C-alpha positions in Angstrom: 59.3 136.8 58.2 58.7 139.9 60.4 59.3 140.0 64.1 55.6 139.7 64.9 55.2 136.6 62.8 58.3 135.0 64.4 57.0 135.5 68.0 53.6 133.8 67.2 54.7 130.2 67.9 56.4 131.3 71.2 53.4 133.2 72.3 51.1 130.2 71.4 53.3 127.9 73.5 53.4 130.3 76.5 49.6 130.8 76.3 48.8 127.1 75.9 47.1 125.5 78.9 48.9 122.2 78.6 52.4 123.8 78.3 51.6 126.1 81.3 50.5 123.1 83.3 53.7 121.2 82.5 55.8 124.2 83.3 54.1 124.5 86.7 54.7 120.8 87.4 58.3 121.1 86.5 58.8 124.2 88.8 57.0 122.5 91.7 59.2 119.4 91.2 62.3 121.5 91.1 61.4 123.3 94.3 60.6 120.1 96.2 63.8 118.5 94.8 65.9 121.5 96.1 64.1 121.3 99.5 65.4 117.8 100.0 68.9 119.0 100.4 70.4 116.2 98.1 74.1 116.1 97.5 76.2 114.7 94.8 76.6 110.9 95.4 79.8 110.4 93.5 80.1 108.1 90.5 79.3 104.5 89.8 82.9 103.8 89.2 83.9 105.0 92.7 80.8 103.6 94.4 83.1 101.8 96.9 86.0 104.3 96.9 86.1 104.6 100.7 86.8 100.9 101.0 88.8 100.0 97.9 91.0 103.1 97.7 91.1 104.6 101.1 91.2 101.5 103.4 92.3 98.5 101.3 95.9 98.3 100.0 95.3 96.1 97.0 96.2 98.9 94.5 99.2 99.9 96.7 100.9 96.6 97.0 104.3 96.0 95.4 107.3 93.7 95.8 111.0 94.1 95.6 113.0 97.3 96.0 111.8 100.6 94.6 113.1 104.2 94.6 111.3 107.3 93.4 113.0 110.7 92.9 110.7 113.6 92.3 111.6 117.1 91.3 109.0 119.8 91.8 109.4 122.7 89.4 106.2 124.6 90.2 103.1 124.4 92.3 101.0 126.9 90.3 100.7 125.5 87.7 101.5 122.1 89.0 104.6 120.7 87.2 106.9 118.0 88.4 108.9 115.0 87.1 109.8 111.7 88.6 112.4 109.0 88.1 111.4 105.5 89.3 113.8 102.6 89.8 112.8 99.0 90.9 114.5 95.7 91.4 112.8 92.3 91.8 109.4 93.8 91.4 106.5 92.0 89.8 104.7 94.2 87.3 107.0 97.3 87.6 109.6 98.0 85.0 113.2 98.6 86.1 113.0 102.3 85.1 110.1 104.7 84.7 110.0 108.4 83.9 106.9 110.3 84.8 105.9 113.9 84.1 102.8 115.7 85.4 101.4 119.1 84.6 98.1 120.6 85.9 96.1 123.8 86.1 92.5 124.3 87.2 91.2 123.2 83.8 94.0 121.0 82.4 95.7 117.8 83.7 98.5 116.1 81.7 100.3 113.0 82.9 102.8 110.9 80.9 104.8 107.8 81.7 107.6 106.0 79.7 109.6 103.0 80.8 112.9 101.4 79.8 111.2 99.2 77.2 109.7 102.1 75.4 106.1 101.6 76.6 104.4 105.0 76.6 101.2 105.9 78.4 99.5 109.2 78.9 96.4 110.9 80.3 94.9 114.2 79.3 91.9 115.7 81.1 90.1 118.9 80.4 87.5 120.6 82.5 85.0 122.4 80.2 82.8 123.7 83.0 82.6 123.1 86.7 80.4 120.1 86.0 81.7 118.6 82.8 85.1 117.0 82.4 86.6 115.0 79.5 89.3 112.4 80.3 91.5 110.7 77.7 94.0 107.9 78.3 96.2 106.3 75.7 98.9 103.6 75.8 101.4 102.7 73.1 103.3 99.4 73.4 105.1 97.0 71.1 103.2 93.9 72.2 100.0 92.8 70.3 96.8 94.0 71.9 98.6 96.2 74.5 98.0 99.6 72.8 94.7 101.2 73.8 92.8 104.5 73.9 90.0 105.4 76.3 87.8 108.5 76.3 85.6 109.4 79.3 83.0 112.2 79.6 81.8 112.8 83.1 79.1 115.2 84.2 78.6 116.0 87.9 75.3 117.6 88.9 74.1 118.8 92.2 72.5 115.5 93.1 73.5 113.1 90.3 76.5 112.0 88.2 76.5 110.7 84.7 79.3 109.2 82.6 80.0 107.8 79.1 83.1 105.9 78.5 84.5 104.3 75.3 87.6 102.0 75.1 89.2 101.4 71.7 86.3 102.6 69.6 86.6 101.9 65.9 84.5 101.8 62.7 87.3 100.8 60.2 86.2 97.2 60.2 82.9 98.0 58.6 81.0 98.4 61.8 81.2 99.7 65.4 83.7 97.8 67.6 85.1 98.5 71.1 83.8 98.8 74.6 81.2 101.4 75.6 80.0 102.0 79.1 77.3 104.4 80.4 76.5 105.0 84.0 74.1 107.2 86.0 73.9 107.6 89.8 71.1 109.7 91.4 70.5 110.7 95.1 66.9 110.0 96.0 67.3 111.0 99.7 70.0 112.8 101.8 71.6 109.4 102.4 70.4 107.0 99.6 71.6 107.0 96.0 70.5 104.6 93.3 72.0 104.1 89.8 72.8 101.7 87.0 75.7 101.0 84.6 75.3 99.5 81.1 78.2 98.0 79.1 78.2 97.1 75.4 81.2 95.5 73.7 82.2 94.0 70.4 85.7 92.6 69.9 85.4 92.4 66.1 82.8 92.2 63.3 83.2 88.4 63.2 81.8 88.1 66.7 78.5 89.3 68.0 78.0 92.1 70.5 77.7 91.5 74.3 75.9 93.7 76.8 75.8 93.7 80.6 73.7 95.8 83.0 74.6 96.5 86.6 72.5 98.1 89.3 74.1 100.0 92.2 73.0 101.4 95.5 74.8 103.5 98.1 73.7 104.7 101.6 75.7 107.2 103.6 75.2 107.6 107.3 76.9 110.0 109.7 80.1 108.0 109.9 79.5 104.9 107.8 78.8 104.0 104.2 77.3 100.8 102.7 77.2 100.1 98.9 76.1 97.3 96.7 76.4 96.4 93.0 74.5 93.6 91.3 75.1 92.4 87.7 72.6 90.5 85.6 75.3 87.9 85.0 75.0 87.0 88.7 78.0 88.9 90.2 77.2 90.7 93.5 79.6 93.1 95.3 78.9 94.7 98.6 81.0 96.9 100.8 80.9 98.6 104.2 83.0 101.5 105.5 83.1 103.1 108.9 85.1 105.7 110.7 85.7 104.5 114.2 87.7 107.4 115.3 89.2 110.5 113.8 92.2 108.6 112.5 90.9 105.1 112.3 88.9 103.7 109.4 87.7 100.1 108.8 86.1 98.4 105.7 84.7 95.1 104.6 83.9 93.8 101.1 82.1 90.7 99.8 82.4 89.6 96.2 80.0 86.8 95.2 79.6 85.1 91.8 76.6 82.9 91.1 76.8 80.6 88.1 74.3 78.0 86.8 75.1 74.4 87.6 75.1 71.3 85.3 71.3 71.5 84.8 71.5 74.4 82.4 69.8 77.6 83.5 69.0 78.9 87.0 65.9 76.7 87.1 67.6 73.6 85.7 70.4 73.0 88.2 72.0 74.0 91.4 73.9 77.3 91.5 77.6 77.3 91.8 78.8 79.9 94.3 82.2 81.5 94.3 83.1 84.3 96.7 85.8 86.4 98.4 85.4 88.3 101.6 87.9 91.0 102.6 88.3 93.1 105.7 90.8 95.9 106.3 91.7 98.8 108.6 93.6 102.0 108.3 95.3 104.1 111.0 96.7 107.6 110.3 99.5 108.8 112.6 100.9 112.3 112.4 103.7 111.4 110.1 102.8 107.9 109.1 100.0 105.7 107.8 99.3 102.0 108.5 97.0 99.7 106.5 96.2 96.0 107.0 93.8 93.6 105.3 92.9 89.9 105.3 90.7 87.9 102.9 89.0 84.5 102.9 91.6 83.1 100.5 94.2 83.2 103.3 96.1 86.3 102.3 97.3 88.8 104.9 98.7 92.1 103.7 100.2 95.2 105.5 101.4 98.5 104.2 103.3 101.1 106.3 104.1 104.6 105.0 106.4 106.8 107.1 107.5 110.3 106.3 110.9 110.6 107.9 111.5 114.2 106.8 109.5 116.6 104.7 111.1 115.4 101.4 111.8 111.8 102.4 109.2 109.0 102.7 109.8 105.2 103.2 107.2 102.5 102.5 107.1 98.9 103.6 104.7 96.3 102.0 104.3 92.7 103.0 101.9 89.9 101.9 101.6 86.4 103.4 99.6 83.7 101.5 98.9 81.0 104.1 97.3 78.5 101.7 100.2 78.7 99.2 102.8 79.1 101.9 104.4 82.1 100.1 105.4 85.5 101.3 106.2 88.8 99.4 107.8 91.9 100.7 108.6 95.3 99.3 110.5 98.4 100.4 110.4 101.8 98.8 112.1 105.1 99.3 110.6 108.3 97.9 112.6 111.6 97.7 111.1 114.9 96.7 113.3 117.9 95.7 112.1 121.5 95.3 113.4 125.0 95.5 113.4 127.0 98.7 110.6 129.2 97.4 108.4 126.2 96.7 109.2 124.7 100.1 108.3 127.9 101.8 105.1 128.2 100.0 104.1 124.7 100.9 105.0 125.4 104.6 102.8 128.5 104.6 99.9 126.4 103.3 99.6 128.1 100.0 97.1 126.2 97.8 97.8 125.6 94.1 95.3 124.7 91.4 93.1 121.7 91.6 93.6 119.8 88.2 90.8 117.6 86.9 92.7 114.3 87.6 
């Protein structure tokens, strides 16, 4: 086939009226889309990040005594190790060793405890928009080992993700958990999206699927989000920055289940819900968090940096309905060379790993 013959299909497509019309429509849509000034809305997984991670202290609570000793070997690339010790803590092993390494494109994180349980994460940034994240855990107990693979794409005004947990075909068919999500900005403040999950525990059981719909609206100093599942679960959150150092948040989780009549039309709905409010105040060398929920729990968390390498943390939780109280105290010590400390004092920035 000569060059003239090879270019005939391309020339036909370029000269075709329908193709030219579609191209013009696409270009016009792209221009109008760019003129809206849309920004990336984040991901479906972090739809309520400002409330759940920044204000609430649910993921930061601990009990007992804890001590962390960290040695920083390098800031470019990032490389440090940590030894963790805990006594009387629920969910934390007595000893944990952690190692972290990171560059602009690679992030590696490994943890091993005194019982031999090993977990690790490895992330790789293929491009500025596409990141692959892997997570694995090896444990002696049945059903505790797992592997998870995420592929995240971040566009200018959208985010897409595909996640698989324990995927396998060795049983004669596809098993595991698979999650796909997409979040799109439709205006400078509003973003809409959905998340679909498909799972199958084994070939002896049938597959299950769940679809969730999400929405997020961002104002000048406030954010509201909502997530609705077809199964009847509803989650809403509200975050607001009151002042430069003060943030507040509220979250409502509601579960609607059919009553004794059968379906939604056959009986009364059973409603179960949990409402949570919280606040965060940042001082110059400290941070204070507090939250309370409708189940009667009141929690506080105080982090105070005494010196540059030394930080102390106090956590407390009071359950008024059960008449129980939990407290935790932690000390974190960071050690590094004089060159690294001087570089940090001068504000030198290291790489941003794809954690």
